[in-house]
Every structure is written in C-alpha cells, then in structure tokens.
MARBA-3410 file (N, C-alpha, C, O; in Angstrom, 1 decimal):
204
171.8,39.0,170.8,170.6,39.9,170.6,170.7,40.2,169.1,171.7,40.6,168.5 ~ 169.5,40.1,168.7,169.2,40.1,167.3,169.0,41.7,166.9,168.1,42.3,167.4 ~ 169.7,42.1,166.1,169.6,43.4,165.5,168.6,43.5,164.4,168.4,42.5,163.7 ~ 167.9,44.6,164.2,166.9,44.8,163.2,167.6,45.4,162.1,168.3,46.4,162.3 ~ 167.5,45.0,161.0,168.2,45.5,159.8,167.2,46.4,159.1,166.2,46.0,158.6
167.8,47.8,159.0,166.7,48.6,158.3,167.1,48.7,156.8,168.2,48.9,156.3 ~ 165.9,48.5,156.2,166.2,48.6,154.8,165.6,49.8,154.2,164.6,50.1,154.7 ~ 166.2,50.5,153.2,165.4,51.6,152.6,164.1,51.2,152.1,164.0,50.2,151.5 ~ 163.1,52.2,152.3,161.8,51.8,151.9,161.8,52.1,150.3,162.3,53.1,149.9 ~ 161.3,51.2,149.5,161.1,51.3,148.1,159.8,51.8,147.6,158.7,51.7,148.3
159.8,52.4,146.4,158.7,53.1,145.8,158.4,52.3,144.5,159.3,51.8,143.9 ~ 157.3,52.1,144.2,156.9,51.6,142.8,157.4,52.6,141.8,157.5,53.8,142.0 ~ 157.8,52.1,140.8,158.2,52.8,139.6,157.0,53.4,138.9,155.9,52.9,139.0 ~ 157.4,54.4,138.3,156.4,55.1,137.5,155.9,54.4,136.2,156.7,53.7,135.6 ~ 154.7,54.6,135.7,154.4,53.7,134.6,155.3,54.1,133.6,155.8,55.3,133.6
155.6,53.3,132.6,156.4,53.6,131.5,155.6,54.6,130.6,156.2,55.3,129.9 ~ 154.4,54.6,130.5,153.5,55.3,129.6,153.6,56.7,129.9,153.3,57.4,129.0 ~ 153.9,57.3,131.1,153.9,58.6,131.6,155.4,59.1,131.4,156.3,58.7,132.1 ~ 155.6,59.9,130.5,156.9,60.3,130.1,156.9,62.0,130.2,155.9,62.5,129.7 ~ 157.9,62.8,130.7,157.9,64.0,130.7,158.0,64.6,129.1,158.7,64.1,128.3
157.3,65.5,129.0,157.3,66.4,127.7,158.7,66.8,127.3,159.4,67.4,128.1 ~ 159.1,66.5,126.2,160.2,67.3,125.6,160.2,68.4,125.1,159.1,68.8,124.9 ~ 161.2,69.4,124.8,161.1,70.7,124.4,160.5,70.7,123.0,159.8,71.7,122.7 ~ 160.7,69.7,122.1,160.2,69.6,120.8,158.6,69.4,120.8,157.9,70.0,120.0 ~ 158.4,68.6,121.7,156.9,68.4,121.8,156.0,69.7,122.3,154.8,69.9,122.0
156.6,70.3,123.2,156.1,71.5,123.8,155.9,72.6,122.6,154.8,73.2,122.5 ~ 157.0,72.8,121.8,157.2,73.7,120.8,156.1,73.4,119.7,155.5,74.3,119.2 ~ 155.9,72.1,119.3,154.8,71.7,118.6,153.4,72.1,118.9,152.6,72.7,118.2 ~ 153.2,71.8,120.2,151.8,72.2,120.7,151.7,73.7,120.6,150.6,74.1,120.1 ~ 152.6,74.5,120.9,152.4,75.8,121.0,152.2,76.6,119.5,151.6,77.7,119.3
152.8,75.8,118.6,152.8,76.2,117.2,151.4,75.8,116.7,150.9,76.6,116.0 ~ 150.8,74.7,117.1,149.6,74.5,116.6,148.5,75.3,117.3,147.5,75.7,116.6 ~ 148.6,75.5,118.5,147.8,76.6,119.2,147.8,77.9,118.7,146.8,78.6,118.5 ~ 149.1,78.3,118.3,149.0,79.6,117.6,148.4,79.8,116.1,148.1,80.8,115.6 ~ 148.3,78.4,115.5,147.7,78.4,114.1,146.1,78.4,114.3,145.4,78.9,113.5
145.6,77.8,115.4,144.3,77.7,115.7,143.7,79.1,116.1,142.6,79.6,115.8 ~ 144.7,79.7,116.8,144.1,81.1,117.4,144.1,82.0,116.2,143.1,82.7,116.0 ~ 145.1,81.9,115.3,145.0,82.9,114.0,144.0,82.6,112.9,143.7,83.4,112.0 ~ 143.5,81.3,113.1,142.4,81.1,112.0,141.2,81.7,112.7,140.5,82.3,111.9 ~ 140.8,81.7,114.1,139.9,82.3,114.8,139.8,83.7,114.5,138.7,84.3,114.3
141.1,84.2,114.7,141.0,85.7,114.5,140.7,86.1,113.0,140.0,87.1,112.8 ~ 141.2,85.3,112.0,141.1,85.5,110.6,139.4,85.4,110.4,138.8,86.2,109.7 ~ 138.9,84.3,110.8,137.5,84.2,110.8,136.6,85.3,111.3,135.6,85.6,110.7 ~ 137.0,85.8,112.4,136.3,86.9,113.1,136.6,88.1,112.2,135.6,88.9,112.0 ~ 137.7,88.3,111.7,137.9,89.7,110.8,137.0,89.5,109.5,136.4,90.4,109.1
137.0,88.5,109.0,136.1,88.3,107.8,134.8,88.5,108.1,134.1,89.3,107.4 ~ 134.2,87.9,109.2,132.7,88.2,109.6,132.4,89.5,109.9,131.3,89.9,109.7 ~ 133.3,90.4,110.5,133.1,91.6,110.8,133.1,92.5,109.6,132.4,93.5,109.5 ~ 134.0,92.1,108.7,134.2,92.9,107.5,132.9,92.6,106.6,132.5,93.5,105.8 ~ 132.4,91.4,106.6,131.1,91.2,105.9,130.0,91.9,106.3,129.2,92.4,105.6
129.9,92.0,107.8,128.7,92.7,108.3,128.9,94.4,107.8,128.0,95.0,107.2 ~ 130.2,94.9,108.1,130.5,96.3,107.7,130.1,96.5,106.1,129.4,97.5,105.8 ~ 130.6,95.6,105.1,130.0,95.9,103.8,128.6,95.8,103.5,128.0,96.4,102.6 ~ 128.0,94.8,104.3,126.6,94.7,104.2,125.9,96.0,104.6,125.0,96.6,103.9 ~ 126.3,96.5,105.7,125.6,97.8,106.1,125.9,98.9,105.1,125.0,99.7,104.8
127.0,98.8,104.8,127.4,100.1,103.6,126.5,99.9,102.3,125.9,100.8,101.7 ~ 126.4,98.8,101.9,125.6,98.6,100.8,124.2,98.8,101.1,123.5,99.3,100.2 ~ 123.5,98.6,102.3,122.1,98.9,102.5,122.0,100.4,102.6,121.0,101.0,102.1 ~ 123.0,101.0,103.3,123.0,102.6,103.2,122.9,103.1,102.0,122.0,103.9,101.8 ~ 123.8,102.8,101.1,124.0,103.1,99.9,122.7,103.1,98.9,122.3,104.1,98.2
122.0,101.7,99.2,120.8,101.5,98.4,119.8,102.2,98.9,118.9,102.5,98.1 ~ 119.6,102.6,100.2,118.5,103.5,100.7,118.7,105.0,100.1,117.8,105.7,99.7 ~ 119.9,105.4,100.2,120.1,106.9,99.9,120.2,107.0,98.3,119.5,107.7,97.7 ~ 121.0,106.4,97.8,121.4,106.7,96.3,120.6,105.9,95.3,120.3,106.4,94.2 ~ 120.1,104.7,95.6,119.4,103.9,94.6,117.9,104.0,95.0,117.2,103.1,94.4
117.4,104.8,95.7,116.0,105.0,95.8,115.4,106.0,95.0,115.5,107.2,95.4 ~ 114.8,105.6,93.9,114.4,106.5,92.8,112.9,107.2,93.4,112.0,106.5,93.9 ~ 112.9,108.4,93.1,111.8,109.3,93.5,111.3,109.9,92.1,112.1,110.1,91.2 ~ 109.9,110.2,92.1,109.4,110.7,90.8,109.6,112.3,90.9,109.3,112.9,92.0 ~ 109.9,112.8,89.9,110.4,114.5,89.9,108.9,115.3,90.4,107.8,114.7,90.3
109.0,116.4,90.8,107.9,117.2,91.1,108.1,118.4,90.2,109.2,119.0,89.9 ~ 106.8,118.8,89.8,106.7,120.1,88.9,105.6,121.1,89.2,104.5,120.8,89.7 ~ 106.0,122.3,88.9,104.8,123.3,89.4,105.0,124.3,88.5,106.0,124.4,87.8 ~ 104.1,125.3,88.4,104.2,126.6,87.6,104.5,127.7,88.4,103.9,127.8,89.5 ~ 105.3,128.7,88.1,105.6,129.8,88.9,105.8,131.0,88.0,105.9,130.9,86.8
105.7,132.2,88.6,106.0,133.5,87.9,105.1,133.6,86.7,105.6,134.0,85.6 ~ 103.8,133.4,86.8,103.0,133.4,85.7,102.5,135.0,85.4,102.2,135.8,86.3 ~ 102.5,135.3,84.1,102.1,136.5,83.7,101.1,136.5,82.5,101.3,135.7,81.6 ~ 100.2,137.3,82.6,99.3,137.4,81.6,99.0,138.7,81.0,99.3,139.7,81.7 ~ 98.4,138.9,79.8,98.1,140.1,79.3,96.8,140.0,78.5,96.7,139.1,77.7
95.8,141.0,78.8,94.6,140.7,78.0,94.4,141.7,77.1,94.5,142.9,77.5 ~ 94.2,141.4,75.8,94.2,142.4,74.6,92.7,142.9,74.5,92.5,143.9,73.8 ~ 91.6,142.2,75.2,90.5,142.8,75.3,89.7,142.4,74.0,88.6,143.0,73.7 ~ 90.3,141.3,73.1,89.6,140.8,72.1,89.5,139.2,72.2,89.6,138.5,71.2 ~ 89.2,138.8,73.4,89.1,137.5,73.6,90.3,136.6,73.5,90.2,135.4,73.4
91.5,137.2,73.7,92.6,136.6,73.7,93.6,136.9,74.8,93.7,138.1,75.1 ~ 94.3,135.9,75.5,95.1,136.3,76.5,96.5,135.8,76.3,96.6,134.6,76.1 ~ 97.5,136.5,76.4,98.8,136.0,76.4,99.4,135.5,77.8,99.4,136.2,78.8 ~ 99.8,134.2,77.8,100.0,133.5,79.0,101.4,133.1,78.9,101.8,132.4,78.0 ~ 102.2,133.5,79.9,103.8,133.1,80.0,104.0,132.6,81.5,103.2,133.0,82.4
105.0,131.6,81.7,105.1,131.2,83.0,106.4,130.4,83.0,107.0,130.1,81.9 ~ 106.9,130.1,84.2,108.1,129.2,84.3,107.6,127.8,84.9,106.9,127.8,85.9 ~ 108.1,126.8,84.3,107.8,125.5,84.8,108.9,125.1,85.6,110.0,125.0,85.1 ~ 108.7,124.8,87.0,109.9,124.4,87.9,109.9,122.8,87.9,108.9,122.2,88.2 ~ 111.1,122.1,87.4,110.9,120.7,87.5,112.2,120.3,88.5,113.4,120.4,88.2
111.8,119.9,89.6,112.6,119.4,90.5,112.9,118.0,90.6,112.0,117.1,90.8 ~ 114.2,117.7,90.4,114.8,116.1,90.4,115.4,116.0,91.7,116.5,116.4,92.0 ~ 114.5,115.2,92.4,115.0,114.7,94.0,115.8,113.6,94.0,115.9,113.0,95.0 ~ 116.5,113.1,92.9,117.4,111.9,92.9,118.8,112.2,92.8,119.1,113.3,92.5 ~ 119.6,111.3,93.1,121.1,111.6,93.0,121.5,111.4,91.6,122.7,111.4,91.4
120.6,111.1,90.6,121.1,110.7,89.2,120.4,111.7,88.3,119.6,112.4,88.8 ~ 120.8,111.8,87.1,120.3,112.7,86.2,118.9,112.4,85.7,118.6,111.1,85.6 ~ 117.9,113.2,85.4,116.8,112.8,84.7,116.6,113.5,83.4,116.6,114.7,83.3 ~ 116.5,112.5,82.5,116.2,113.0,81.0,114.7,112.9,80.7,114.1,111.9,81.0 ~ 114.1,114.0,80.2,112.7,113.9,80.0,112.3,114.3,78.5,113.0,115.2,77.8
111.4,113.8,78.1,110.9,114.2,76.6,110.0,115.4,76.6,109.5,115.9,77.6 ~ 109.8,115.9,75.3,108.8,117.0,75.3,107.5,116.6,75.5,107.0,115.4,75.3 ~ 106.8,117.5,75.9,105.2,117.3,75.9,104.3,118.4,75.9,104.8,119.5,75.9 ~ 103.1,118.2,75.9,102.2,119.2,75.7,101.3,119.6,76.6,100.3,118.9,76.8 ~ 101.4,120.6,77.3,100.4,121.1,78.4,99.2,121.6,78.0,99.0,121.8,76.8
98.3,121.8,78.9,97.0,122.4,78.4,96.6,123.2,79.6,97.0,123.1,80.7 ~ 95.7,124.3,79.2,95.1,125.1,79.9,93.6,124.9,79.8,93.0,125.3,78.8 ~ 92.8,124.4,80.8,91.5,124.0,80.8,90.6,124.9,81.6,91.0,125.4,82.7 ~ 89.4,125.2,81.1,88.6,126.0,81.8,87.8,125.1,82.8,87.3,124.0,82.4 ~ 87.7,125.6,84.0,87.0,124.7,85.2,85.6,124.6,84.9,85.0,123.5,85.1
84.9,125.7,84.4,83.5,125.5,83.9,83.3,125.1,82.7,83.4,125.8,81.8 ~ 83.1,123.7,82.6,82.7,123.0,81.2,84.0,122.0,81.0,83.8,120.9,80.6 ~ 85.3,122.5,81.4,86.5,121.6,81.0,86.8,121.7,79.7,87.3,120.8,79.1 ~ 86.6,123.0,79.1,87.1,123.1,77.5,88.5,123.5,77.5,88.9,124.3,78.4 ~ 89.4,123.1,76.7,90.7,123.4,76.5,90.8,124.8,75.9,90.5,124.9,74.7
91.4,125.8,76.6,91.4,127.3,76.0,92.8,127.6,75.6,92.9,128.5,74.8 ~ 93.8,126.9,76.0,95.2,127.2,75.7,96.0,125.9,75.8,95.7,125.0,76.5 ~ 97.2,125.9,75.1,98.1,125.0,75.2,99.6,125.5,75.1,99.8,126.6,74.5 ~ 100.5,124.8,75.6,101.8,125.1,75.7,102.9,124.0,75.5,102.6,122.8,75.7 ~ 104.0,124.2,75.1,104.9,123.1,74.8,106.1,123.2,75.9,106.8,124.2,76.1
106.2,122.0,76.5,107.5,121.8,77.3,108.5,121.0,76.6,108.4,119.8,76.3 ~ 109.6,121.7,76.2,110.6,121.0,75.4,111.4,120.0,76.2,111.6,120.1,77.4 ~ 111.9,119.0,75.5,112.8,118.1,76.1,114.0,118.6,76.8,114.4,119.8,76.6 ~ 114.6,117.9,77.6,115.8,118.4,78.4,116.3,117.4,79.4,115.9,116.3,79.4 ~ 117.0,118.0,80.3,117.5,117.1,81.4,117.5,118.0,82.8,117.7,119.2,82.7
117.3,117.3,83.9,117.5,118.1,85.1,118.6,117.3,85.9,118.6,116.0,86.1 ~ 119.6,118.1,86.2,120.8,117.5,87.0,120.3,116.7,88.2,119.1,116.7,88.5 ~ 121.2,116.2,88.9,120.8,115.4,90.1,120.7,116.4,91.3,121.5,117.2,91.3 ~ 119.7,116.3,92.1,119.3,117.0,93.1,119.3,118.5,92.8,119.8,119.3,93.6 ~ 118.7,118.9,91.7,118.5,120.2,91.2,117.2,120.6,90.7,116.3,119.8,90.7
117.0,121.7,90.4,115.7,122.2,89.8,115.9,122.8,88.4,116.7,123.7,88.3 ~ 115.1,122.3,87.3,115.3,122.9,86.1,114.0,123.8,85.7,112.9,123.4,85.6 ~ 114.5,125.1,85.4,113.5,126.0,85.0,113.2,126.2,83.6,114.1,126.7,82.8 ~ 112.1,125.8,83.1,111.6,125.9,81.8,110.5,127.1,81.6,109.4,127.2,82.2 ~ 110.8,127.8,80.5,109.9,129.0,80.1,109.0,128.4,79.1,109.4,127.6,78.2
107.6,128.7,79.3,106.6,128.3,78.5,105.6,129.5,78.2,105.4,130.3,79.1 ~ 105.0,129.5,77.0,104.1,130.5,76.6,103.0,129.9,76.0,103.1,128.9,75.4 ~ 101.8,130.5,76.1,100.6,130.1,75.4,99.6,131.3,75.1,99.7,132.4,75.6 ~ 98.7,130.9,74.1,97.9,131.9,73.8,96.5,131.3,74.2,96.1,130.3,73.8 ~ 95.9,132.1,75.1,94.5,131.5,75.6,93.3,132.1,74.8,93.3,133.3,74.8
92.5,131.4,74.2,91.5,131.9,73.5,90.0,131.6,74.3,89.6,130.5,74.6 ~ 89.6,132.8,74.5,88.4,132.8,75.4,87.0,132.4,74.5,86.8,133.2,73.6 ~ 86.1,131.4,74.7,84.9,131.4,74.2,83.9,132.5,74.4,83.8,133.0,75.5 ~ 83.1,132.8,73.4,82.2,134.0,73.7,81.6,133.8,75.1,81.7,134.8,75.9 ~ 81.1,132.8,75.4,80.5,132.8,76.8,81.4,133.2,77.9,80.9,133.9,78.9
82.6,132.8,77.8,83.7,133.2,78.7,84.2,134.6,78.6,84.6,135.2,79.6 ~ 84.2,135.1,77.5,84.7,136.4,77.3,83.8,137.6,77.7,84.1,138.8,77.7 ~ 82.4,137.1,77.8,81.5,138.0,78.3,81.1,137.7,79.9,80.0,138.0,80.4 ~ 82.3,137.2,80.6,82.2,136.9,82.0,82.1,138.2,82.8,83.1,139.0,82.8 ~ 80.9,138.4,83.5,80.8,139.7,84.0,81.7,139.8,85.3,82.1,141.0,85.7
82.0,138.7,86.0,82.8,138.7,87.3,84.2,139.1,86.9,84.9,139.6,87.8 ~ 84.6,138.9,85.9,86.1,139.0,85.6,86.9,138.1,86.1,88.1,138.4,86.1 ~ 86.4,136.9,86.6,87.3,135.9,87.2,87.2,134.5,86.3,86.1,134.0,86.2 ~ 88.2,134.1,85.9,88.2,132.8,85.1,88.8,131.8,85.8,90.0,132.0,86.0 ~ 88.3,130.7,86.3,89.0,129.6,86.9,89.6,128.8,86.1,88.8,128.3,85.2
90.7,128.3,86.1,91.2,127.4,85.1,92.2,126.3,85.8,92.7,126.4,86.9 ~ 92.4,125.3,84.9,93.5,124.2,85.6,94.4,124.1,84.4,93.9,124.2,83.3 ~ 95.7,124.0,84.8,96.9,123.6,83.9,97.3,122.2,84.2,97.5,121.8,85.3 ~ 97.4,121.4,83.1,97.8,120.1,83.3,98.9,119.7,82.3,98.9,120.3,81.2 ~ 99.8,118.9,82.6,100.8,118.4,81.7,101.4,117.0,82.3,101.3,116.8,83.6
101.9,116.1,81.5,102.5,114.8,82.1,103.9,114.8,81.4,103.9,114.6,80.2 ~ 104.9,114.9,82.1,106.4,114.7,81.6,106.8,113.4,81.9,106.8,112.9,83.0 ~ 107.2,112.7,80.8,107.8,111.3,80.9,109.3,111.4,80.6,109.8,112.1,79.7 ~ 110.2,110.8,81.4,111.4,110.6,81.3,112.1,109.4,82.0,111.4,108.5,82.5 ~ 113.4,109.5,82.1,114.1,108.4,82.7,115.3,109.0,83.5,115.9,110.0,83.2
115.5,108.2,84.7,116.5,108.4,85.7,117.6,107.5,85.2,117.4,106.3,85.1 ~ 118.7,108.0,85.0,119.8,107.3,84.6,120.9,107.0,85.8,121.6,107.9,86.3 ~ 120.9,105.7,86.0,121.9,105.3,87.4,122.9,104.7,86.8,122.8,103.7,86.0 ~ 124.3,105.3,87.2,125.6,105.0,86.5,125.7,104.9,85.1,126.4,104.1,84.6 ~ 124.8,105.7,84.3,124.8,105.9,83.0,124.6,104.4,82.3,124.9,104.3,81.2
124.1,103.4,83.1,123.8,102.1,82.6,122.4,101.7,82.8,121.8,101.2,81.9 ~ 121.9,101.8,84.0,120.5,101.6,84.3,119.7,102.8,84.1,120.0,103.9,84.5 ~ 118.5,102.5,83.5,117.4,103.7,83.5,116.1,103.2,83.9,115.7,102.1,83.6 ~ 115.6,103.9,84.7,114.3,103.7,85.4,113.1,104.7,84.8,113.5,105.9,84.9 ~ 112.0,104.5,84.4,111.2,105.3,83.8,110.3,106.1,85.0,109.7,105.5,86.0
110.2,107.4,84.9,109.6,108.2,85.9,108.8,109.2,85.2,109.2,109.7,84.2 ~ 107.5,109.6,85.8,106.8,110.6,85.2,106.5,111.7,86.4,106.3,111.5,87.6 ~ 106.4,112.9,85.8,106.1,114.1,86.5,104.6,114.6,86.1,104.4,114.8,84.9 ~ 103.6,114.8,86.9,102.4,115.2,86.6,102.3,116.8,87.1,102.4,117.1,88.3 ~ 102.0,117.6,86.1,101.6,119.1,86.5,100.2,119.2,86.6,99.5,118.8,85.6
99.7,119.7,87.7,98.2,120.0,88.0,98.1,121.1,88.7,98.1,120.9,89.9 ~ 98.0,122.3,88.3,97.9,123.7,89.0,96.4,124.3,88.6,96.0,124.4,87.5 ~ 95.8,124.7,89.6,94.5,125.4,89.6,94.9,126.9,89.8,95.9,127.2,90.5 ~ 94.2,127.7,89.2,94.3,129.2,89.4,93.1,130.0,89.0,92.1,129.4,88.5 ~ 93.2,131.2,89.1,91.9,132.0,88.7,92.7,133.1,87.9,93.8,133.7,88.3
92.1,133.4,86.8,92.8,134.6,85.9,91.7,135.7,86.1,90.6,135.7,85.7 ~ 92.3,136.8,86.7,91.4,138.0,86.8,91.8,138.8,85.6,92.8,139.4,85.3 ~ 90.6,138.8,84.8,90.5,139.4,83.5,90.6,140.9,83.6,91.0,141.6,82.7 ~ 90.1,141.5,84.7,90.0,142.8,85.0,91.3,143.6,84.9,91.6,144.5,84.2 ~ 92.1,142.9,85.9,93.5,143.5,86.2,94.6,142.7,85.6,95.7,143.1,85.7
94.3,141.6,84.8,95.4,140.9,84.1,96.3,140.3,85.0,97.5,140.6,85.0 ~ 95.8,139.4,86.1,96.5,138.7,87.0,96.2,137.5,87.5,95.1,137.1,87.3 ~ 97.1,136.8,88.0,96.7,135.3,88.4,96.3,135.4,90.0,96.9,136.2,90.8 ~ 95.4,134.7,90.3,95.0,134.6,91.7,94.7,133.1,92.1,94.1,132.4,91.4 ~ 95.0,132.7,93.3,94.7,131.5,94.0,95.5,130.4,93.2,94.9,129.4,92.9
96.8,130.6,92.9,97.5,129.5,92.4,97.9,128.4,93.3,98.6,128.6,94.3 ~ 97.6,127.2,93.0,97.8,126.1,93.8,98.1,124.8,92.9,97.3,124.3,92.1 ~ 99.4,124.3,93.1,99.9,123.2,92.3,100.1,122.0,93.2,100.8,121.9,94.2 ~ 99.3,121.0,92.8,99.5,119.6,93.6,101.0,119.0,93.5,101.2,117.9,94.1
END
C-alpha cells in the first residue's frame, strides 16, 4: 500500500528589494522631518512678524505722521474808545497745534478791516514763536484802530470789522523732516463804540 508522503508547503521568498528599515534609517528620516517642520514654523513666525510690523507702521503713520494745519482764533478782546477817532484794541491769539510734533512759525502782520468799504483801520503784529505738540499757544497782540471820519460819525454806534492774518510755519518731525503749514486767522466781529465792547465774535 502506497503511502502518501507529506511535504511541508513552501512559500515564495520575499523580493530582495524589500528590506526592513534599520534603526539608522528611521532616525535619519525623523531628523529630516524635524528639519522640515522647524523650517515651516520659522517661515510662519517670520510671516506673522512681518504682518504685525506692517500694522504697527500703518497705525504709527496714521496717528503720528498725519500732519494737520494749526487752528487760530481771537479771544479775550478788549477795546477802549477815547472819543477822538482812535480805539485801543488788545486781544489774545490762540494758536492750537493739532500735531504730535512741534510747530515753529514766523512773525506776521494782522489787519483789522472795516466791513463797509474794506478799508484797513488797524494792524497788529504776531511775533514768531513755537507751539508745542498737541498744545495751544497764547499770543498777546495790541492795535490802534483809527476811524475814518465817515466811520467816526457812525450814528448807530456799531462798527462791523473783520480781522485777518496768515501765519506761516513748519512742523518738525523727529527734528529732521519739516513740512510747511499755514494757519489763517479770519474773525468777524462788531465793535460797539457806545459801550466799548465786542459783539458777535465769530472765527472761522
């Protein structure tokens, strides 16, 4: 009786190209992955820092480097009428610097003009000076107003006038850059000759 011989089942060998990874190869791959990850993090940090600095520069430019023209007006006006066709005029010029930088201005000549006819009846000098950042400079001025005969005989006792001046100066940024800016004084008022007072003062 023939007996069947059982032979162990054989399996094909694995291809020679498939080799298990060694510890050295795995460590190398992990090292390269860490390098790539760190580079990505570095680029991301640089990108975020660039955006942050750009925003800071824009905010700084909008707030601190935005140059505005100063504002000017007349306040605390006092007059005295000697009854001989002359009026002593004194006032305070308020020069408001709206910038975060100092404003240096030159001396200028202001005028007081009659609304009726436009004749200049008085002059005053605004001396040169400086207005500190975000502050208001007070300047005292005086003038002698001479009334023409037709105005001196004004029966109503009300003399409408307009006071004008143009201040020229420069805003100094970091004490290096300078930008020219002007301030225009334009105030209308009425001089009450009877009681020696100012009425209806309006400065543009």
